[in-house]
Backbone as XML, in Angstrom:
<?xml version="1.0"?>
<chain id="A" units="angstrom">
  <residue number="1" name="UNK">
    <atom name="N" x="42.624" y="-33.987" z="-106.767"/>
    <atom name="CA" x="41.440" y="-33.685" z="-106.385"/>
    <atom name="C" x="40.403" y="-33.036" z="-106.885"/>
  </residue>
  <residue number="2" name="UNK">
    <atom name="N" x="39.245" y="-33.258" z="-107.279"/>
    <atom name="CA" x="38.285" y="-32.526" z="-107.273"/>
    <atom name="C" x="37.269" y="-31.943" z="-106.492"/>
  </residue>
  <residue number="3" name="UNK">
    <atom name="N" x="37.021" y="-30.430" z="-106.831"/>
    <atom name="CA" x="35.452" y="-30.066" z="-105.947"/>
    <atom name="C" x="34.415" y="-29.917" z="-106.631"/>
  </residue>
  <residue number="4" name="UNK">
    <atom name="N" x="33.207" y="-30.340" z="-106.291"/>
    <atom name="CA" x="31.961" y="-30.179" z="-107.460"/>
    <atom name="C" x="30.574" y="-29.511" z="-106.450"/>
  </residue>
  <residue number="5" name="UNK">
    <atom name="N" x="30.529" y="-29.027" z="-107.094"/>
    <atom name="CA" x="29.286" y="-27.658" z="-106.318"/>
    <atom name="C" x="28.092" y="-27.608" z="-106.917"/>
  </residue>
  <residue number="6" name="UNK">
    <atom name="N" x="26.989" y="-28.172" z="-106.481"/>
    <atom name="CA" x="25.697" y="-28.854" z="-106.731"/>
    <atom name="C" x="24.763" y="-27.248" z="-107.195"/>
  </residue>
  <residue number="7" name="UNK">
    <atom name="N" x="24.169" y="-27.439" z="-108.088"/>
    <atom name="CA" x="23.338" y="-25.728" z="-108.512"/>
    <atom name="C" x="22.304" y="-25.309" z="-107.179"/>
  </residue>
  <residue number="8" name="UNK">
    <atom name="N" x="22.145" y="-24.324" z="-107.022"/>
    <atom name="CA" x="21.817" y="-24.363" z="-105.522"/>
    <atom name="C" x="20.046" y="-23.661" z="-106.026"/>
  </residue>
  <residue number="9" name="UNK">
    <atom name="N" x="19.406" y="-23.868" z="-105.505"/>
    <atom name="CA" x="19.346" y="-24.778" z="-104.014"/>
    <atom name="C" x="19.388" y="-26.215" z="-104.522"/>
  </residue>
  <residue number="10" name="UNK">
    <atom name="N" x="19.030" y="-26.538" z="-105.785"/>
    <atom name="CA" x="18.547" y="-27.951" z="-106.446"/>
    <atom name="C" x="19.045" y="-28.010" z="-107.554"/>
  </residue>
  <residue number="11" name="UNK">
    <atom name="N" x="18.882" y="-29.165" z="-108.112"/>
    <atom name="CA" x="18.762" y="-29.231" z="-109.878"/>
    <atom name="C" x="18.119" y="-28.745" z="-110.621"/>
  </residue>
  <residue number="12" name="UNK">
    <atom name="N" x="16.704" y="-28.449" z="-109.845"/>
    <atom name="CA" x="15.416" y="-28.231" z="-110.507"/>
    <atom name="C" x="15.588" y="-26.449" z="-110.187"/>
  </residue>
  <residue number="13" name="UNK">
    <atom name="N" x="15.599" y="-26.058" z="-109.707"/>
    <atom name="CA" x="15.577" y="-24.428" z="-109.340"/>
    <atom name="C" x="16.749" y="-23.548" z="-108.861"/>
  </residue>
  <residue number="14" name="UNK">
    <atom name="N" x="17.635" y="-23.386" z="-110.076"/>
    <atom name="CA" x="18.924" y="-22.535" z="-109.653"/>
    <atom name="C" x="18.534" y="-20.967" z="-109.992"/>
  </residue>
  <residue number="15" name="UNK">
    <atom name="N" x="17.333" y="-20.726" z="-109.573"/>
    <atom name="CA" x="17.040" y="-19.015" z="-109.306"/>
    <atom name="C" x="17.282" y="-18.456" z="-108.262"/>
  </residue>
  <residue number="16" name="UNK">
    <atom name="N" x="17.261" y="-19.006" z="-107.003"/>
    <atom name="CA" x="16.713" y="-18.848" z="-105.718"/>
    <atom name="C" x="18.669" y="-18.839" z="-105.189"/>
  </residue>
  <residue number="17" name="UNK">
    <atom name="N" x="19.075" y="-17.704" z="-104.608"/>
    <atom name="CA" x="20.422" y="-17.152" z="-103.919"/>
    <atom name="C" x="20.170" y="-17.818" z="-102.602"/>
  </residue>
  <residue number="18" name="UNK">
    <atom name="N" x="21.452" y="-18.185" z="-102.050"/>
    <atom name="CA" x="21.610" y="-18.625" z="-100.484"/>
    <atom name="C" x="21.469" y="-17.381" z="-99.609"/>
  </residue>
  <residue number="19" name="UNK">
    <atom name="N" x="21.415" y="-17.544" z="-98.264"/>
    <atom name="CA" x="21.427" y="-16.565" z="-97.361"/>
    <atom name="C" x="22.693" y="-16.233" z="-97.170"/>
  </residue>
  <residue number="20" name="UNK">
    <atom name="N" x="23.231" y="-14.786" z="-97.050"/>
    <atom name="CA" x="24.403" y="-14.756" z="-96.672"/>
    <atom name="C" x="24.635" y="-14.981" z="-95.068"/>
  </residue>
  <residue number="21" name="UNK">
    <atom name="N" x="25.872" y="-15.919" z="-95.395"/>
    <atom name="CA" x="26.194" y="-15.623" z="-93.419"/>
    <atom name="C" x="26.958" y="-15.046" z="-92.678"/>
  </residue>
  <residue number="22" name="UNK">
    <atom name="N" x="26.419" y="-15.449" z="-91.922"/>
    <atom name="CA" x="26.935" y="-14.392" z="-90.839"/>
    <atom name="C" x="28.774" y="-14.448" z="-90.721"/>
  </residue>
  <residue number="23" name="UNK">
    <atom name="N" x="29.055" y="-14.628" z="-90.790"/>
    <atom name="CA" x="30.699" y="-14.882" z="-90.945"/>
    <atom name="C" x="31.489" y="-15.890" z="-92.152"/>
  </residue>
  <residue number="24" name="UNK">
    <atom name="N" x="31.967" y="-14.951" z="-92.578"/>
    <atom name="CA" x="32.631" y="-15.734" z="-94.250"/>
    <atom name="C" x="32.034" y="-15.404" z="-95.498"/>
  </residue>
  <residue number="25" name="UNK">
    <atom name="N" x="32.743" y="-16.424" z="-96.235"/>
    <atom name="CA" x="31.798" y="-16.301" z="-97.711"/>
    <atom name="C" x="31.234" y="-17.895" z="-97.781"/>
  </residue>
  <residue number="26" name="UNK">
    <atom name="N" x="29.732" y="-17.673" z="-98.744"/>
    <atom name="CA" x="29.524" y="-18.672" z="-99.445"/>
    <atom name="C" x="29.876" y="-19.129" z="-100.562"/>
  </residue>
  <residue number="27" name="UNK">
    <atom name="N" x="30.270" y="-19.840" z="-101.322"/>
    <atom name="CA" x="30.221" y="-20.021" z="-102.542"/>
    <atom name="C" x="28.965" y="-21.133" z="-103.287"/>
  </residue>
  <residue number="28" name="UNK">
    <atom name="N" x="28.776" y="-20.532" z="-104.089"/>
    <atom name="CA" x="27.688" y="-21.624" z="-104.886"/>
    <atom name="C" x="27.463" y="-21.053" z="-106.402"/>
  </residue>
  <residue number="29" name="UNK">
    <atom name="N" x="26.876" y="-22.463" z="-107.075"/>
    <atom name="CA" x="26.551" y="-22.547" z="-108.696"/>
    <atom name="C" x="25.291" y="-22.131" z="-108.886"/>
  </residue>
  <residue number="30" name="UNK">
    <atom name="N" x="25.239" y="-21.425" z="-110.269"/>
    <atom name="CA" x="23.666" y="-20.996" z="-110.634"/>
    <atom name="C" x="24.121" y="-21.030" z="-112.018"/>
  </residue>
  <residue number="31" name="UNK">
    <atom name="N" x="22.940" y="-20.703" z="-113.159"/>
    <atom name="CA" x="23.116" y="-20.280" z="-114.426"/>
    <atom name="C" x="24.166" y="-19.103" z="-114.762"/>
  </residue>
  <residue number="32" name="UNK">
    <atom name="N" x="25.319" y="-19.511" z="-115.313"/>
    <atom name="CA" x="26.001" y="-18.502" z="-116.293"/>
    <atom name="C" x="25.974" y="-16.937" z="-116.180"/>
  </residue>
  <residue number="33" name="UNK">
    <atom name="N" x="26.412" y="-16.441" z="-115.859"/>
    <atom name="CA" x="25.869" y="-14.727" z="-116.063"/>
    <atom name="C" x="27.001" y="-14.105" z="-116.537"/>
  </residue>
  <residue number="34" name="UNK">
    <atom name="N" x="27.696" y="-12.542" z="-116.369"/>
    <atom name="CA" x="28.323" y="-11.905" z="-117.755"/>
    <atom name="C" x="29.382" y="-12.278" z="-117.089"/>
  </residue>
  <residue number="35" name="UNK">
    <atom name="N" x="29.639" y="-12.963" z="-116.019"/>
    <atom name="CA" x="31.461" y="-13.604" z="-115.584"/>
    <atom name="C" x="31.657" y="-14.874" z="-116.280"/>
  </residue>
  <residue number="36" name="UNK">
    <atom name="N" x="30.937" y="-15.364" z="-116.813"/>
    <atom name="CA" x="31.245" y="-16.837" z="-117.761"/>
    <atom name="C" x="31.547" y="-17.635" z="-117.029"/>
  </residue>
  <residue number="37" name="UNK">
    <atom name="N" x="31.582" y="-17.889" z="-115.743"/>
    <atom name="CA" x="31.948" y="-18.964" z="-115.068"/>
    <atom name="C" x="30.599" y="-19.867" z="-114.778"/>
  </residue>
  <residue number="38" name="UNK">
    <atom name="N" x="29.658" y="-18.956" z="-114.143"/>
    <atom name="CA" x="28.122" y="-19.628" z="-113.377"/>
    <atom name="C" x="28.984" y="-19.939" z="-111.892"/>
  </residue>
  <residue number="39" name="UNK">
    <atom name="N" x="29.868" y="-19.551" z="-111.256"/>
    <atom name="CA" x="30.419" y="-19.778" z="-109.839"/>
    <atom name="C" x="30.220" y="-18.208" z="-109.146"/>
  </residue>
  <residue number="40" name="UNK">
    <atom name="N" x="29.374" y="-18.033" z="-107.848"/>
    <atom name="CA" x="29.183" y="-16.924" z="-107.576"/>
    <atom name="C" x="29.467" y="-17.087" z="-106.147"/>
  </residue>
  <residue number="41" name="UNK">
    <atom name="N" x="29.851" y="-16.073" z="-105.254"/>
    <atom name="CA" x="29.613" y="-15.615" z="-104.050"/>
    <atom name="C" x="28.802" y="-14.923" z="-103.387"/>
  </residue>
  <residue number="42" name="UNK">
    <atom name="N" x="28.426" y="-15.390" z="-102.256"/>
    <atom name="CA" x="27.719" y="-14.246" z="-100.806"/>
    <atom name="C" x="28.667" y="-13.849" z="-99.794"/>
  </residue>
  <residue number="43" name="UNK">
    <atom name="N" x="28.693" y="-12.742" z="-99.208"/>
    <atom name="CA" x="29.685" y="-12.743" z="-97.931"/>
    <atom name="C" x="28.885" y="-11.987" z="-97.079"/>
  </residue>
  <residue number="44" name="UNK">
    <atom name="N" x="29.416" y="-11.851" z="-95.950"/>
    <atom name="CA" x="28.625" y="-11.634" z="-94.485"/>
    <atom name="C" x="28.291" y="-10.164" z="-94.825"/>
  </residue>
  <residue number="45" name="UNK">
    <atom name="N" x="28.482" y="-9.633" z="-95.683"/>
    <atom name="CA" x="27.700" y="-7.869" z="-95.621"/>
    <atom name="C" x="26.678" y="-8.257" z="-96.428"/>
  </residue>
  <residue number="46" name="UNK">
    <atom name="N" x="26.313" y="-9.231" z="-97.424"/>
    <atom name="CA" x="25.026" y="-9.788" z="-98.290"/>
    <atom name="C" x="25.922" y="-9.026" z="-99.985"/>
  </residue>
  <residue number="47" name="UNK">
    <atom name="N" x="26.796" y="-8.900" z="-99.859"/>
    <atom name="CA" x="27.382" y="-8.419" z="-101.214"/>
    <atom name="C" x="27.375" y="-9.854" z="-101.957"/>
  </residue>
  <residue number="48" name="UNK">
    <atom name="N" x="26.607" y="-10.024" z="-103.518"/>
    <atom name="CA" x="26.699" y="-11.097" z="-104.435"/>
    <atom name="C" x="27.138" y="-10.949" z="-105.276"/>
  </residue>
  <residue number="49" name="UNK">
    <atom name="N" x="28.084" y="-11.551" z="-105.979"/>
    <atom name="CA" x="28.618" y="-11.373" z="-107.058"/>
    <atom name="C" x="29.129" y="-12.895" z="-108.122"/>
  </residue>
  <residue number="50" name="UNK">
    <atom name="N" x="29.549" y="-12.570" z="-109.332"/>
    <atom name="CA" x="29.813" y="-13.724" z="-110.277"/>
    <atom name="C" x="31.380" y="-13.858" z="-110.164"/>
  </residue>
  <residue number="51" name="UNK">
    <atom name="N" x="32.194" y="-14.963" z="-109.821"/>
    <atom name="CA" x="33.798" y="-15.141" z="-110.148"/>
    <atom name="C" x="33.999" y="-14.771" z="-111.913"/>
  </residue>
  <residue number="52" name="UNK">
    <atom name="N" x="34.711" y="-13.968" z="-112.259"/>
    <atom name="CA" x="35.186" y="-14.272" z="-113.587"/>
    <atom name="C" x="36.245" y="-14.453" z="-114.246"/>
  </residue>
  <residue number="53" name="UNK">
    <atom name="N" x="35.973" y="-15.371" z="-115.519"/>
    <atom name="CA" x="36.914" y="-16.276" z="-116.292"/>
    <atom name="C" x="38.323" y="-15.507" z="-116.194"/>
  </residue>
  <residue number="54" name="UNK">
    <atom name="N" x="38.924" y="-15.890" z="-116.345"/>
    <atom name="CA" x="40.465" y="-15.362" z="-116.900"/>
    <atom name="C" x="40.728" y="-14.610" z="-118.406"/>
  </residue>
  <residue number="55" name="UNK">
    <atom name="N" x="39.606" y="-15.204" z="-118.968"/>
    <atom name="CA" x="39.956" y="-14.726" z="-120.577"/>
    <atom name="C" x="38.967" y="-13.117" z="-120.476"/>
  </residue>
  <residue number="56" name="UNK">
    <atom name="N" x="38.362" y="-12.997" z="-119.395"/>
    <atom name="CA" x="37.135" y="-12.109" z="-119.594"/>
    <atom name="C" x="37.865" y="-10.966" z="-118.658"/>
  </residue>
  <residue number="57" name="UNK">
    <atom name="N" x="38.697" y="-11.567" z="-117.560"/>
    <atom name="CA" x="39.497" y="-10.339" z="-116.745"/>
    <atom name="C" x="40.299" y="-9.592" z="-117.472"/>
  </residue>
  <residue number="58" name="UNK">
    <atom name="N" x="41.056" y="-10.524" z="-118.128"/>
    <atom name="CA" x="42.005" y="-10.207" z="-119.106"/>
    <atom name="C" x="41.754" y="-8.783" z="-120.512"/>
  </residue>
  <residue number="59" name="UNK">
    <atom name="N" x="40.740" y="-9.521" z="-120.825"/>
    <atom name="CA" x="39.996" y="-8.670" z="-121.648"/>
    <atom name="C" x="39.759" y="-7.085" z="-121.228"/>
  </residue>
  <residue number="60" name="UNK">
    <atom name="N" x="38.635" y="-7.358" z="-119.862"/>
    <atom name="CA" x="38.412" y="-5.986" z="-119.365"/>
    <atom name="C" x="39.384" y="-5.514" z="-119.084"/>
  </residue>
  <residue number="61" name="UNK">
    <atom name="N" x="40.649" y="-6.151" z="-118.751"/>
    <atom name="CA" x="42.003" y="-5.376" z="-118.102"/>
    <atom name="C" x="42.502" y="-4.323" z="-119.890"/>
  </residue>
  <residue number="62" name="UNK">
    <atom name="N" x="42.106" y="-4.858" z="-120.768"/>
    <atom name="CA" x="42.525" y="-4.448" z="-121.930"/>
    <atom name="C" x="41.956" y="-2.929" z="-122.114"/>
  </residue>
  <residue number="63" name="UNK">
    <atom name="N" x="40.509" y="-3.385" z="-121.779"/>
    <atom name="CA" x="39.726" y="-2.192" z="-122.760"/>
    <atom name="C" x="39.462" y="-1.323" z="-121.423"/>
  </residue>
  <residue number="64" name="UNK">
    <atom name="N" x="39.803" y="-1.523" z="-120.398"/>
    <atom name="CA" x="39.731" y="-0.240" z="-119.047"/>
    <atom name="C" x="40.872" y="-0.010" z="-118.168"/>
  </residue>
</chain>
């Protein structure tokens, strides 16, 4: 089984982030940031961040 998440809001514009949900979490894709995955989330308290790759999390764990 494969999950495919299109760039938000569309292929031609991945600079606009979706609105925060009233309940739960939204997961969306756009250009890669410091987390090196391009998979982002926004929760009901409007907190946004990128999910981090396993290799980066291991590296940061060793450094800090």
